LUMFIGU-153807 format. One record per atom (N, C-alpha, C, O, CB): x, y, z. Coordinates in pm, whole numbers, plus 50000, padded with zeros to 5 digits. Glycine has a CB too. Example, Ala and Ser with C-alpha at 12.3 -4.5 7.8 and 13.67 -1.06 7.14 Angstrom:
BEGIN
513194943150780
512304955050780
513204967050780
514244966850846
511314955350905
512854977550708
513674989450714
512905000350787
513415011450804
514084994050572
// end
This chain:
BEGIN
232716691454888
231696697054962
231086687355063
230426677255039
230696701954872
231476692655184
231586684655277
230156681455333
229346690655342
232506690155369
229856670655364
228436669855420
228036671155589
228766664655665
227956656055373
227136677655638
227586679855730
226736665455850
225686659655822
227366696455745
227296663855934
226946649856030
226126653756145
226526660356241
228356641956099
224956649256129
224096654756214
224326654056387
223996642956428
222896648456172
224596659256450
224716657556616
224046647956646
222926652956644
224246668356707
223896635856678
222646632756719
222456626656871
221876616556911
222166623856620
223326639356950
223566638457071
222616649157148
222336649857268
225016639957089
222096659457008
221276672357035
219906664157062
219866653756997
221216685056893
218766666557145
217556659657146
216696665057053
216316676357084
216966659457269
216246660656947
215406662756868
213786666656982
213486661957092
215486648856762
213246674256916
211816675056967
210896673256849
210986678456738
211506689157040
209896663656901
208636655556794
207516663856896
207336665757016
208496631956792
206796668056740
205546671956819
204736660956762
204586656056650
204896687956797
204176658556899
203266644256874
202136650256863
201746660856912
203176631856991
201396639256764
200106640056705
199486629256749
200076618656767
200066640756563
197756631356779
196936618656793
197096607756675
197206610256555
195406622756803
197076594556739
197016582056668
195796584656576
195826577956473
196866568756767
194746592856590
193476590456551
193266606256604
193436609556721
192586576356620
192856615856491
192646627256501
190956630356525
190726642156550
193296632856386
190196624556521
188826616656558
188636617656692
187516622056718
188786601356524
189356615056794
189856614356923
190646623157017
191756620657064
190426605856917
190096631157031
191046644757074
191446634257218
192656635557236
189966665157112
191026627357291
191506620757439
193116616357425
193966616757514
190466605157481
193266612857310
194386603657295
195276612057289
195136621857216
194436594257188
196486610057369
198206619257385
199216611357380
199256600557440
198586627257529
200116615957307
201676611057334
201766613557450
201066621957505
202886617357260
202736606157513
203066604257671
204636606857658
205346597457621
202626586957746
205306621457694
207036622757690
207296615057791
206486612257878
207826637857713
208856609857783
209486603557842
210246615557922
210576625757860
210136593857760
210526614158066
211296618358150
212666626658045
213106636758100
211666604758251
213026624757969
214266631357925
213576641357737
214156647757650
215796614257904
212346637757757
211776649357702
211546638157514
211016641457408
213226667557720
212136627157552
211876622357411
210586618157354
209866616557452
212596612157393
210056616157269
208706612257221
208626594857230
209416586657184
208486618357053
207696593157287
207546579257304
207476570857147
207106577257049
206146577257396
207776559357136
207496558156975
205896555356990
205196554157091
208476543556882
205526554556823
204196548856812
203476535956866
202286535056896
204086547956702
204176528756871
204096511356892
203856514957092
203206506857158
206266498956822
204426526557156
204926520557269
203936531257339
203976532157462
206696519957298
202906540657251
201736551857287
200756541057449
200326529557446
200306555157083
200756548157532
199656546457635
198406553257603
198376564457552
200086551357766
197406546657632
195536553557612
195436561557754
195236553557846
193856537557607
195516573257790
195176578857914
193656577057966
193036575358071
195506593057903
193426578757814
191646581457871
190916567557893
190126565857986
190526590557737
191286556757791
190826543757847
191156538957978
190466530258032
191216534357770
192426545358047
192656539658158
191646545858287
191156539158378
194166541258176
191536558358270
191126567058367
189116559458375
188386558058473
191506587458298
188876556358232
187276551058236
187146537858282
185996533658298
186556550958096
188256529258310
188116514158338
188506516458532
188466507758619
189576502158216
188786528258544
189316529558735
187586530458773
186976523258852
190616550258807
186996542758682
185676543858717
184776534258737
184206532158844
185196549958647
184616528258635
183586514058603
183996508658754
183246510758850
184136500658437
185046502758765
185496493158874
185196503059007
185096497359116
187296487758855
185066516159002
185036522759144
183086525559138
182416531259224
186326541159152
182746521459053
181066524059040
180596508159125
179776506259215
180366525358825
181346500459066
180566484959079
180936481059203
180186474459275
181026472358969
182306485559243
182396486359410
181606492059521
181406488759638
183376491959438
181246501459449
180266512459535
178626504359524
177856503559619
180256532059438
178336498259369
177056486459377
177076481559495
176376484759591
177106473759281
178416468259482
178586459259585
178236462359730
177686454859811
179816455959580
178666475459750
178726476759893
177046482459949
176556481160060
180096488559930
176436489359821
175296493759906
174216481159879
173126479359933
174666510259857
174796474259794
173616456859815
173716451759951
172856449060035
174206440359709
175456450859951
175746441260071
175316454060178
174276448960220
177646433760085
175376463960232
173886469560309
172726471260351
172276474660461
173596473160308
172036467360202
170486464960188
170606451460223
169616446360276
169696467960038
171356446060210
170966427960242
171396423460392
170916413660449
172006415860124
172456432760450
172366433560578
170966438160682
170516433460786
173356441360591
170636447960606
169566459760689
168626449560671
168266445160779
169106477660619
167876441960536
166906430960517
167146419260624
166166416360692
167046425160367
168466411360649
168506403360724
168076407760850
167086401760893
169546398460718
168546416660922
168366422561046
166876421461064
166326416261161
168926436961055
166376426160978
164686427660985
163866415161001
162846412361064
164106434160849
164796407660911
163896396260937
164186388861062
163216385561131
163956386760827
165516385361106
166016386261200
164926389061375
164466382061465
166946396161144
164966401361341
163906405861449
162376404461440
161676404061541
164076419261466
161876403761314
160476395361313
160316383761364
159506381261453
160016392861197
161246373961300
161096361061332
161646359161487
161396348361541
161836352261224
162266367761551
162276369161729
160746372161791
160076367961885
163366384361783
160616380961693
159046384461729
157936373261780
157326367861872
158416390061598
158236374561635
157126359861610
157326348161687
156376340461685
157206353161461
158426344261762
158766333861823
158416340861985
158206333762084
160366328661777
158416349861986
158006353462134
156706352862181
156226348162285
158326365962163
156046360662046
154666355562067
153946346062078
152806345062123
154196357862017
154896335762018
154276321861981
154716315062130
153866308562191
155026313161817
155796316262174
156086311262315
154846317362417
154146310362489
157726317062366
154776329962407
153516337562486
151996325662519
151416321362619
152926352862359
151856323962329
150916321362339
150676306062390
149646303362451
150506325462236
151806294662361
152026285962402
151946282062583
151366272862640
153016285562336
152786293262637
152126294262792
150946297662846
150476293462951
152666301462857
150356307462751
148666309662801
147816294362775
146776293162841
147766324262682
148156284062695
147716271162633
147796264462778
146936258062838
148756264162498
149046267562813
149456255262936
148886258363044
148266250263112
151006253162980
149056273363080
147976279363195
146706271463160
146626261863237
147636297663186
145826271863084
144956267163049
144636249763070
143526244263077
145046272162939
145366246363073
145776230363071
145646228963261
144726224663330
147856226562983
146966234663298
146736236363442
145646238763488
145096230963567
147356244563492
145206247863456
144056250763506
142916244463500
142246246463602
143846259463477
142386237463419
141646225663368
141876210763485
141006204563546
142356222663195
143286208663482
143676200463602
143456199263690
143026188963741
144356199963636
143826217463778
143426220963882
141966217063925
141766207764002
143666232763879
141096223563879
139686222663854
139146205763865
138456200163951
139436229563699
139626201663769
139766186063803
139766180963911
138776175863964
140726180763767
140966181863963
141536176064119
140736179364173
140256170564244
142776179964196
140196189664178
139286200164304
138176193864372
137906190964488
138496214064238
137426192664219
135896188564245
135766171264217
134826165564273
134786198264123
136856162164118
136336149464096
137566141064160
137946129864127
135956146463933
138076149564260
139536139364302
138906128464390
139406117264379
140956148464409
138046129764463
137206118664582
136426110164485
136096112764370
135946127064710
136176097964568
135826089364489
134326089564481
133756084464385
136386077564524
133576096264592
131996095164634
131206108864511
130096114064510
131786100564855
132366110464427
131466122764351
131106111364239
131356099264234
132466140364283
130356120764144
129496119964034
129876125363896
129636137363910
128386125864073
130306123763773
130686127463670
129876119263568
129556107363560
132046126763667
129566135063458
128666131663328
129046138363246
130076144963258
127286133263327
128246138563131
128426150563025
126866158163029
125806154163078
128876143662845
127206170362959
125906179962991
124856180262949
124046188762985
125966190362974
124516168362840
123216163362790
122396155862889
121256152862856
123426154762677
123016151363045
122136146263102
121416157963172
120416154463234
122616135963177
121646167563175
120736184063190
119976189263117
119986201563118
121386195163192
119156183363036
118556189062915
118736193062829
117786195562755
118116194462912
120196196262786
120896202262652
120706192562559
121246181562569
122486205762658
120006195462473
119236188162376
120166183862259
121026191962227
118036196962324
120116173962201
120906168762062
121466173561957
120356171561907
120346162962001
121996177261885
121516184161752
122976195861739
123506199061846
119606193461774
123436200361636
123986214461571
123436221361664
122286220761707
123566219661418
124976233061718
124256242061759
124126242961904
123466252161953
123186240961700
124666234361975
124676231462093
125606230762172
125476222262261
124256223862103
127176240762173
128296234062176
128936232562317
130116233262352
129136240262087
127646229862398
128106224462599
127106213262581
126216212862666
127536238762783
127096206862516
126486190662530
127276183362584
126936176762682
126176182762409
128696182862523
129696174562596
130526178462664
131676174262656
130316168062537
130036190062772
130906196762844
130976185562957
130076177262966
130446211962884
132176185463049
131926175463209
131996181763290
132656191763316
132806164363262
130846172463365
130466179363507
130526172063617
130786160063606
129176184263515
130356176763717
130716169663837
129296171363939
128526180963939
132236176863905
129216161164006
128036162964130
128336158464237
129426152864243
126766156764114
127596159164348
127796151964460
127546141464475
127106138764363
127416155464539
127436127764562
126876117864556
125546116564563
125136105064548
127316112264622
124676126064583
123406126464621
123106132364487
121906131064461
123016134164759
123706137664403
123386144964235
123126158364260
122366163564178
121926138864139
123436163664327
123546176864378
124666181064261
125506172964220
124046177964555
124556196864205
125536199564099
126616209064208
126576216164309
124746208763944
127716202564090
129306211164158
129996221764071
130346233264096
130696199464178
130076212863944
131036221863873
130826218563745
130956206563722
132506220763910
130436228263617
131216225463499
132346225663461
132786237263463
130976229863434
133376215163411
134516213063369
135116217863211
135666210963126
134536200363391
134736234263211
134946239863111
135556259863169
135346265463277
133396236463017
136216264663057
136316279063138
135276288763108
134736287762998
137636286663109
134856299463200
133666308163174
132856305263247
132086314463274
133106308363059
132556291163320
131306283963334
131256289263482
132256290463553
131296266163303
129706293063528
129736298063676
128296292863702
127316297063639
130016316363706
128246284763783
127296277263837
126736269563724
127206269863610
126326285063909
125016257763784
124706252863686
124536256863549
124536248963455
123996249263716
124396270063540
123416277263413
124666275563319
125826278163348
122706296863434
124206270863204
125156272463078
125066290063009
124106296162963
124516259462947
126546294063028
126636309962930
126536305062809
126846293962765
128146320462934
125836319362731
125776316562606
127396318062545
128336325562573
124656326162543
127236309662473
128946301862377
129036308762219
129896304162144
128776278562336
128306317662178
128366321862048
128526335062015
128356340161904
127396318161993
128916341062130
129876353462114
130986355662105
131516348662192
129866359862178
131826361862046
133316365762033
134196361062138
135286355562127
133476380162030
133606363862229
134286358062411
134146347062395
134756342862494
133516361662571
133676335562329
134036321762309
134716316162234
135026322962137
133346316262295
135216303762236
136106294262116
135766281462113
135176274762198
137676293362134
136176278562009
135856264361940
137146253762010
138306254361971
135986265761737
136856247962076
137766238862132
137846223762065
138806216062072
137396238162276
136456221361992
136556206161984
135296208361850
134076208261868
136096195062163
136076210261703
135316214861579
135466203261472
135696191361493
135936229561518
135266210461340
135126200761228
136386194161197
136426185561109
134616207161105
137556197861269
138846192361235
138866177561323
139576167861298
140156203861278
138006178661421
137816166861521
136876155561472
137066144161432
137226172261656
135856162861492
134396156261422
133716160861318
132556156761314
133356156061504
133986166761248
133386169561071
132326180761128
132446187761228
132356152260962
131186180261025
130236184861070
129766186461181
129596175761239
129696181761032
129346198661260
128716193961378
126786188361344
125896193261274
128916208961497
126846179761409
125416176061422
125206166261554
125956167061651
124926168561282
124196157561548
123956148061657
125106137461724
125736128761664
122906140261605
125166140461842
126406128661853
127686134561856
128596132261936
126476118261726
127646145261730
129436151461707
129116162661715
129256169161611
130456149361561
128556169761834
128416186561808
130006192261887
130746188261977
126616194861912
129976202961798
131096211261852
130996215561987
129906214662044
131286222861776
132066220562050
132276221162175
133376234962174
134526236062132
132816206062232
132286246462252
132766256462290
132866259462406
132126254662493
132376263562247
133996269862435
133906275262615
134206287862561
134426290162442
135176268762762
134216297962676
134206312862704
135906314262719
136606308762804
133176317862861
136226320862639
138136328262706
137536336962791
136516343862801
139506339562575
139156332262883
139566339962958
140586351562970
141786349462954
139706333963011
140156362562994
141276373262927
142476372163009
142096364663099
140786389962925
144026375963040
145266372963041
145746384063106
146796385563043
145826369962917
145716398063235
145746413563225
146866412463271
147166404163357
144756423663295
147856423163204
149256426463350
149356440763353
149106448063256
151206420063316
149586443163421
150036456063457
151766461763467
152726456563523
149406456763587
151676472963399
153146479063385
153206485963554
152316487563638
153306493263230
154826489463555
155436497063644
154696508963713
154566510963833
156496501263582
154096518263580
153046524963623
151486526763663
150776536363694
153186529363575
151286512763647
149946508363703
148976506763588
147766504763603
149366518963810
149486507563491
148746503663358
148436492163324
149366484163336
149306506763257
147176486763275
146566475863262
146616473363103
146276480763011
145196476663328
147056462663103
146976452362921
146566443562937
146436438863050
148186446862829
146226437962836
145666424162799
146746420262704
146966424662591
144086423962729
147506409462786
149016403262700
148096392262630
148706385962543
150666394962820
146746388662649
146266376162601
144696366962626
143576372062622
147286368962649
145026351862652
143716351762668
143826336162645
144586332462555
142776361862571
143046325262729
143186309162756
141686308162738
140836317062741
143886302662921
141556292462715
140146285662727
140396272162766
141506267762734
139276285662592
139546263862835
139746251162856
138376243262852
137256248362853
140466249862980
138696229462846
137216222062860
137976205962865
138936201962801
135846225462694
137136199062964
137516189363023
136156176062999
135166174063068
137876195163175
136636168762869
135416158662836
135936145262894
137106142362921
135046157062660
134806137462908
134516126363029
134626116662926
133766115062839
132956126263129
135806109362938
136566099162849
135796084862911
136116074762847
138536099862873
134896082763017
134066072963048
133116071763013
132496061863052
133886071363132
132516080762926
131136082462881
131096075162714
130426079462620
130726100862887
131996063762711
132206062562595
132836047862564
133396043862666
132966073762559
132896041162490
133196028662469
134466030562448
134926040162388
132506021762373
135376017462517
136536018962543
137196009262400
136485999362386
136816014462707
137996009562326
138566000562210
139655990862268
139765979162232
139266009962088
140405996562358
141475991262390
141295982562492
141885989862572
142315999562414
140925971262572
140205967362698
141485955262716
141385944762651
138245961562679
142565957262799
143415945462797
142805934762883
141925938762959
144825948762844
143105921462887
142415911062913
142365912763075
141315912263140
143065897662849
143705914863134
143985910863258
143165924763330
142615922163437
145775908163285
143065936063291
142415945763335
140835948763337
140235957663397
142965953563280
140345938163251
138815940463186
138075938263342
138675933763440
138225926463036
137005941363339
136165935163449
135795921063451
135885914863557
134985941563455
135485916563367
135015900663304
136715897963216
137125902963112
133115901863150
137455887163319
138455882763248
138355876863046
137665867663004
138795871263354
139545888362938
139435888762820
137445892062718
137045888562607
140245874162805
136875898962816
135925904362739
136235916862711
137025924462767
134745903662789
135345918762589
135155931962504
134275942462499
133205937962540
135035929562401
134125957862462
133105962262447
133205960062276
134295959362218
132925976262520
131965959262211
131415959762116
131655969862024
130715972861950
130435958862145
133025977462008
133175989061923
132885983961776
132735994161708
134675995561940
132735972161693
132325974361527
130915976361572
130275972461474
132605959761396
129985980461672
128285983761663
128805997061598
128366000061487
127085985361837
129756005461661
130036023461593
130876020061444
130616026761344
131456036361727
131746010461440
132706013161325
132535995861297
132995987661376
134556021361368
131945992961199
131935972061198
133125969261146
133555958961198
130655961961080
133935974261058
135545971861025
136355971561148
137335964061142
136205983760930
136175978061261
136925980161388
136655966961475
135585966761535
136405994161467
137315958161485
137435943561562
138015948461705
139045955061696
138635930861476
137605946661811
137635943061956
138695935161960
139405937062059
136425936362016
139115925261873
139775913761929
140865913861828
141675904661820
138875899661943
140895926661732
142015924661598
143705923961723
144015929361829
141945945161439
144345914461631
145495914361727
146805929261750
147885929861810
146275900361668
146205936861689
147025946661670
146955959661777
147835967561813
146775950261535
145095957961824
144775967161933
145345967262011
145325976762090
143885967261985
146205956062028
146605958962168
147675968762191
148035974262295
147025947062231
148175969862053
149635983562067
149285997661991
150176003461929
151385977561969
147956003061997
147476014962022
147716023762091
147306020662203
146726014762041
148146033262092
148276043262240
147646055662213
147486064662297
149926047462292
147316055962104
146366071662089
144786067761988
144516059961896
147636086961967
144176075962053
142886072861948
143056070361782
142726060761712
141906086061957
143786084361745
144076083161588
144736071161544
144616067461427
144946094261538
145586063261644
146246047461540
145016040861543
145286029361508
147726034661617
143776041561566
142606030661566
142476029661411
142196019261352
141026035461650
142716041761350
142606039861204
142936028661123
142286023361033
143216048261154
144136025861172
145286015061126
145276001061172
146115992461147
146616019561171
144055999761251
143535984561327
143105978961223
143335966961239
142305984061447
142535980861111
141445973161049
142485971660918
143265980560883
139725981761030
142295954860833
143125955460741
143315969660584
144325973060522
142785941660705
142245973160575
141155986860527
141935997660613
142425992860715
139125985660583
142086007060598
142586016560724
141156024260701
140626024860590
144336027560707
140496031260840
139056037960863
139786054660733
140876057760686
138576042761115
138836058460730
138996075260656
138516080160843
137936075360941
137326081760462
139206092660800
139266101560919
137516107860959
137276114261061
140476115560871
136446104260852
135836106260914
134856093860981
133676094861015
135486115260857
135486085160987
134746075561077
135066078961230
134336080761327
135196060061041
136236078961213
137086084861379
136096097561430
135426097761533
139156093461348
136186105261353
135546120061376
134146115361379
133666126461405
135846132861249
133366109561374
132146109261408
131686100461500
130506098661531
131536108161315
133066092761560
132466087661708
133586091461807
133966083361891
132156069561718
134096103761797
135126107161906
134206110562038
134606106262146
136146120961858
133166116962032
132446114462162
131666106262227
130976108362326
131946120662179
131876092062135
131526075162173
132336067062176
131956055462195
130736068162096
133826069662160
134916061162163
135596068262204
135356080362205
135376054962063
136876062062258
138046060362281
138936051362332
138606040962389
138156066662319
139936054562315
141206041462383
140866032262463
140556020462447
142346046162473
140996042662597
140736032262729
140186039762866
141026047062920
142296024362774
139216039062914
138636041063012
138836036263137
137986027763164
137776039362986
139856038663253
140516030463373
139696038463467
139576050663453
142346030863398
139026030563578
138386037363667
138736025663826
139336015163849
136596039763603
138076034063889
138266021564037
136496018164094
135536025564112
139466032164225
136676005764104
135425999264160
136165993964324
136905984164331
134755984164037
135895999764405
135885994964548
138086001664527
138646012164494
135185970264579
138565986364574
140435990664574
140435987864420
141035997664377
141875977964688
140135980364317
140185972864201
140025986964078
139035994164069
138815959464204
141545988163979
141235997663888
141625986563755
142535979063717
142186013663909
140315991063717
139625982563589
139535989663476
139246001563469
138205977663610
139815981463374
139575990363268
138285986063161
137755974963153
140955991163193
137955997763086
136625994363004
135645999363073
134686001062998
136295979762978
135406002963190
134096007163289
133176019263180
133516025763081
134816016663474
132226018363235
130996026463089
130006033763216
129086030263289
129606009562942
130706044063196
130156053163325
128556057263250
128726062763141
131416070563366
126886055263294
126266054563234
125376071763201
124426072063122
125766042963285
125776082563258
125676094263279
125726100663177
126406110863172
126356097963353
124826095063045
125476100662910
123996099862840
123266092362905
126946089962826
123476104562748
122556107362644
123056107762525
122286111962439
121926118162659
124226104362487
124616099962368
123786086462311
123426075762360
126076097762383
123716090762224
122316076262102
124016069362113
124236063262217
121186082861827
125056070162022
125676064162006
126696053062121
127236042162101
125966071761939
126626060862231
127186052562336
126346043162380
126646031262389
127606059662444
125046048862416
124096034962436
123746026962348
123116017362393
122936036762478
123916026962227
124026018262112
125226003562133
125285991562110
124526029461984
125936013462185
127186001662210
127125996362322
127725985662330
128626005962207
126406001262449
126015994662550
125205984762527
125295974962601
125556001462628
124155984862410
123295977462387
124195964262290
124065952662328
122075986462321
124685966062222
125415959462123
126185950962226
125755939662250
126305969262019
127415956162296
128455948162399
127545940562480
128155929862488
129445958062503
126365939062551
125455931062622
125045919562521
125005907562550
124215939962676
124715925762381
124975911562287
125865905462277
125875893162264
124895911662175
126655911562281
128465905462257
128595892362411
128885880462403
130165925362294
128335898262502
128555891762622
127815883862675
128155876762769
128735898162700
126585883762617
125265875962697
125215861262662
125385858462543
123705882362651
125015851262748
124575843362721
123955836362573
122865841362545
124095845562794
124285828762501
123865825562393
122315819362382
121965815862270
124835817762351
121335817662499
120195814662523
119565826462515
118685826562429
120055808062630
119805843462619
119235847762664
118895858262539
119525857662434
119675849562782
117605870062568
117355873662459
118315886062438
119175889462519
115945875362446
118035892262316
119165900762237
118365912162258
117245911462309
119615897162064
118915922562222
118325937762249
118725945562098
119775945962035
119235946862408
117585950362077
117775958061934
118525971762005
118065978962094
116005961961832
119515972661950
120645986561949
119655995461964
119285997062080
121685990661801
118996003061861
118866014861794
117716016761876
117436027761924
118776015361635
116946004961897
115596009861993
115886017362122
115316027762157
114745996962046
116816010862188
117536008262303
118136021562324
117726028962414
118545996562293
119106024762243
119536035162269
118716049062272
118906058062354
120426034862197
117656049462157
116796059162162
116096063762268
115986075562299
116106056962090
115516052062337
114606054462428
115686058462553
115286067362627
113556041362449
116786053762578
117686057162687
118026073462676
118026081062772
119066047562678
118346077562525
118876089862498
117176104862518
117226117162520
119716086662306
116386098262525
114866107462551
114706106962676
114406117562730
113406102062485
114806099562728
114096093062890
115556097562974
115066106763041
113656069662899
116426097462999
117576098463071
117406108063167
117486106163288
118676101062994
117056122463088
116816134763221
115486132763304
115176139963399
116646151863155
114606120263249
113426125163361
113736120763525
114526111963559
111846117063315
112796130363628
113396123263766
112556108163761
111556103863703
112966133963934
113726101963871
113356089163865
113466083464065
114336076364115
114596080563732
112546088464117
112756088564279
113406074764286
114546072364326
111226090064386
112376064764235
112606048464325
114406047664305
115186040964372
111546029964218
114666055364208
116436052164177
117256064864226
118476065764209
116866050063987
116626072764275
117116082764328
117876092564264
118796099764301
117646078964409
117306091364166
118146100964060
116906111764044
115746108264020
118716092163887
117306123964059
116916139464020
116566140463876
117236135263787
118166150064047
115296148563855
115336156663695
116736162163662
117596167463731
114246171363688
116676159763567
118256165263489
119386164763568
120266173263573
118306181163444
119316151663647
120586152363692
121466136663670
121366132563554
120436157363851
122176128863749
122916114663747
122316107963825
121766111863928
124316113663782
122386094463774
122016083363844
123436083363969
124646083763947
121856068463724
122766082664091
124096080364223
124506071264218
125666070964260
123926080564365
123806055464160
124636040764190
124286029564082
123236029064018
124186033764349
125096022664076
124436011063950
123776005063974
123225998963882
125016001963887
123396002664105
122755991164157
121266000164134
120285993064109
123315985064332
121046014564139
119946020364127
119516025263995
118446031063980
119976029264208
120256023063908
120046026563778
119586011863689
118846011363591
121456034063726
120276000763757
119815988963726
118305984363747
117825974463692
120595981363789
117745991063816
116145986363873
115296003863826
114286006863888
116145981464117
115766012063734
115486025063705
114026023563606
113876013263540
116876032563629
113316030963602
112386031663472
113056034563416
113376023063385
111306038463446
113776040863358
114086042363217
114886028163176
114696023063065
115046056763194
115586023563250
116396011063185
115215999063176
115225991163082
117886005463295
114235998463279
113195989663220
112465995063114
112495986663024
112275985563315
112026001563090
111156008162947
112146007862865
111836003362755
110466024362946
113106010462875
113976012062709
114245998262689
114235994762571
115686021862698
114505988362787
114865969462764
113205962062711
113035952062641
115485959362977
112265970162768
110925965262699
110535971362560
109865963862489
109735968462794
110755980062525
111125985962358
112335978462296
112645981162180
111626003862354
112825972162345
113935966562271
114235949462255
115005942862185
115075973062339
113395946762341
113245931462376
114235922962440
114595911262428
113035924962266
114635935762534
115535927762649
115205925362797
114195931862824
116755934462662
115625919162894
115545912063002
116055918863094
117285918863093
116045900762995
115185929063237
116105933763323
117065927263369
118135932263405
115645937563409
116725913363373
117845905863484
118715896263427
119495889563494
117135897463604
118585895463289
119785891463204
120945901663179
122095898363151
119265887863071
120315918563196
120915923363152
121975929963228
123065934163191
120295927963092
121335929963359
121815932563494
122965923163527
123925928363584
120685930863596
123035909063497
123515897963532
124875902363428
125995901463479
122465883563508
124755907063282
125635905763201
126535918163229
127705915863258
125075903963070
126145929463225
126605944563203
126875952963409
127255964363436
124805954563080
126605944763480
126685954063614
128185951963621
128725962363658
125705948763768
129045942163599
130715945963628
131295958763529
132435963363539
131795930463585
130355963163441
130965969463361
130725984363380
131565992863348
130655964563244
129195987863451
128976000863473
129236005863570
129305999263673
128056003963460
129526024563565
129736029363637
128966042063647
128336046263550
130766028463635
129006049263776
128646064563799
129506078163807
129276089063859
128086064463913
130666072763727
131726082863780
132856078163656
132786066163631
132306080063972
133896086063575
134886085863555
136146091863613
136316102563671
134716087263477
137076080863579
138596088563619
139456088063509
140656086163529
139476081463746
139066089263406
140036093663261
139636101463196
138726096163132
140316084963160
139796118063151
139806130863092
140356132263014
141516128263010
140036139163142
139756138962913
140626146462805
140616158962816
139496164062825
140286144562674
141516165762818
141656183262819
142166187262705
143036181662640
142626189962930
141446199962675
141636207562508
141676217762580
140746219362659
140386207462364
142796227962575
143516240362625
144236247962493
144966243162406
144696235562746
143626265262519
143926271962439
144626283162493
144416286762609
142976273862372
145616289962404
145936301762474
146476311662296
146736305962190
147456297462629
146496323762315
146846334162200
147476347362310
147296349562430
145146339362086
148226353962211
149526363062232
148716372962162
148296369962050
151196358562164
148366387362223
147946399962168
149456406462146
150546404062198
146836409062275
148996415762046
149966426862044
149846440962137
148896448462159
149966430861905
151056440862174
150576449862341
150036463562257
149046468962307
152376455162491
150656470462120
150176483862101
149116480162045
148556491062033
150946493762027
148336471961998
146956467561937
146236456862002
146316446161942
147116463161800
145666456862092
145466444262203
144146437462087
143756425862101
144776450662417
143566447061972
143046437361910
143146428961795
142216424661727
142346440161905
144766426461775
145456422461705
146066411061762
146716413061864
146116431061666
145976396861709
146326383561757
147636382361702
147826389561604
145356371761716
148286377461726
149606377961709
150556366161723
151686365161675
149956386661786
149726355161816
149646339861769
148666332061871
147946337061958
151246332161770
148786322561847
147766311561916
148356296461914
149236293261834
146246311261827
147946289461986
147916277962033
146986270862129
146306275162222
148846277562068
147186255562065
146216247062143
146976233062165
147936229262098
144736245162059
146506227562247
147146217062300
145836205762304
144736206362249
147886221362450
146596192462413
145656187362443
146186173262539
147316168562529
144876185962315
145386169162608
146346158562741
145016150262759
143846154262765
147076168462936
145526138062765
144836128162864
145076124162955
146016116362966
144636119562841
144156128663087
144736128663223
143886114863322
142776109763308
144436146263294
145036112163426
144096097263469
144166097563647
145076100363726
145066078663393
143296094963659
143356096163819
143776080863889
143216069963897
141696101263880
145066086563933
145566071363980
145426076064155
145226087364200
147606065563911
145656060764244
145826061664345
147046052664417
147076040364419
144706060664379
147886060364468
149116054064544
148746040864661
149346031064705
149866067564632
147836045164672
146746033864804
145786033864762
145006043064784
146366037464965
145456022764678
143916015864682
142956018664755
141866020564701
143846004164707
143056019464855
142366019464954
141826036065004
140826039465068
143226011765048
142846043364949
142306059464955
141286060564903
140716054664812
143036069964896
140956073565004
139426076464934
139596088664815
138556093764773
138166082865070
140486091764777
140786104164707
141976098064601
142686089064646
141326117464821
142216102764460
143106100364381
143576112764320
143026123764334
142706091364300
144746110064242
145416122164211
145486122164044
146256115063979
146946122564289
144446132663983
145196135563830
146196136663786
146796146963818
145056143463779
146956125963682
148026127063606
148356126063474
147906115663426
148576121463643
149186134963368
149136131863298
149766120963233
150836115663263
149096138863278
148896117863130
149536106663059
149526103262903
149816092962842
149016096363115
149176113962869
149466114462689
149326134662672
148456142062720
147596102162561
150196137162611
149936151862567
150416153462418
151286145662380
150776162762666
149926162662331
150156165162233
149976177862199
149066181262274
149696158162176
150336189162118
149876200962046
149456197261948
149796186961889
150666210462019
148296208561900
147186207761817
147816222361683
148186233961698
145426211061934
147696215261590
147556225961484
145576230761459
144606223861490
148406217361316
145586241261411
144026246761358
143326235961319
142296231961373
143996256961229
143956230361206
143326223961149
142776207961229
142026199661178
144096224161035
143516207261384
142796196861393
141686200461533
141026194061615
143856183761404
141896210861508
140536212661619
139196214261578
138296215461661
140636224661703
// end
């Protein structure tokens, strides 16, 4: 019996079955010749397609995330650009205020024969709630009023400064609490109005400015060569006991804030704030053709200033000359300065027109009588130091930028400060030119 030899050339038909009958998605893949693929070489078609789906979803998610990030970045960039534009506009408006102040100062105080002083001499009382007391003012040589050096002022009458149309330019950041001889300073806002091509007007922003008189203060830095009397100094230690006028580092001080580091133990912010209206770095002024440091402008009712004047006299007087009680002297000058003094050519609520007339005035005579001084000795010692006008001033200016779509919305604000000095190319010329000698931008906390 012969056995049949199977024909291996005849293709066999295999019935492929799932490896796992519980999973109907697993199939055998046939080869191109129709032969079954061995069990160890099966391909799981369902897992392959699932993996591709996951990859696709991940890529889509990344694409969406990228688009979102680009959109957010573009929006943030636009907002930063808009903020930068508003801030630039605010600074330009503040500089407009600064240049306006400088122009008004040049116009009214550029000539030699004018008088300057603080608004307190016109009767503005000391104490909180008097934001115009330290406005700078200009009068002609006879004491007739010219101009208040502050934005919004028109004429001799000081406007109301408590409304929404006014702004604080010197406040708690510079002076601490609003108190006597530390009065905060306010000025009126000036709107900046622009017009579109169709003639429609809108407010782009506003500015404000104030000019403070640095001559109605004691000078902390008085270079020996520039002093009215060689080597003499102001008694600044009357105002701040630890601040010596002869400290070796005093000559290196460039700005008022640096006075804090002159004593071995640094001054507190409050000590400098309390004296900002009565103490400065250096006031330079002209006496004839001479430019001198430390001149004291007498047209002020600041009690701190007059205390410093009395203490300076005590510091500089001869050892046998009578001393002055600074507080008694200062209180009298503060309380009686505004009175008319025909013998001294002084109008009521006006400035003294000359140093010589002041040295023979009723107010000074009585102040010395109540404080123990001698009119003759006081004149001999203090005459070289006294003046009736100033040539150094402090300017504060403010600017803001409004949203053109909503003028009630302020988008940016800016403050700046400058010290300006009247200089002469020809010392004999009757007119000087004001130049900026110090400038800085301020933040809201500095005000």
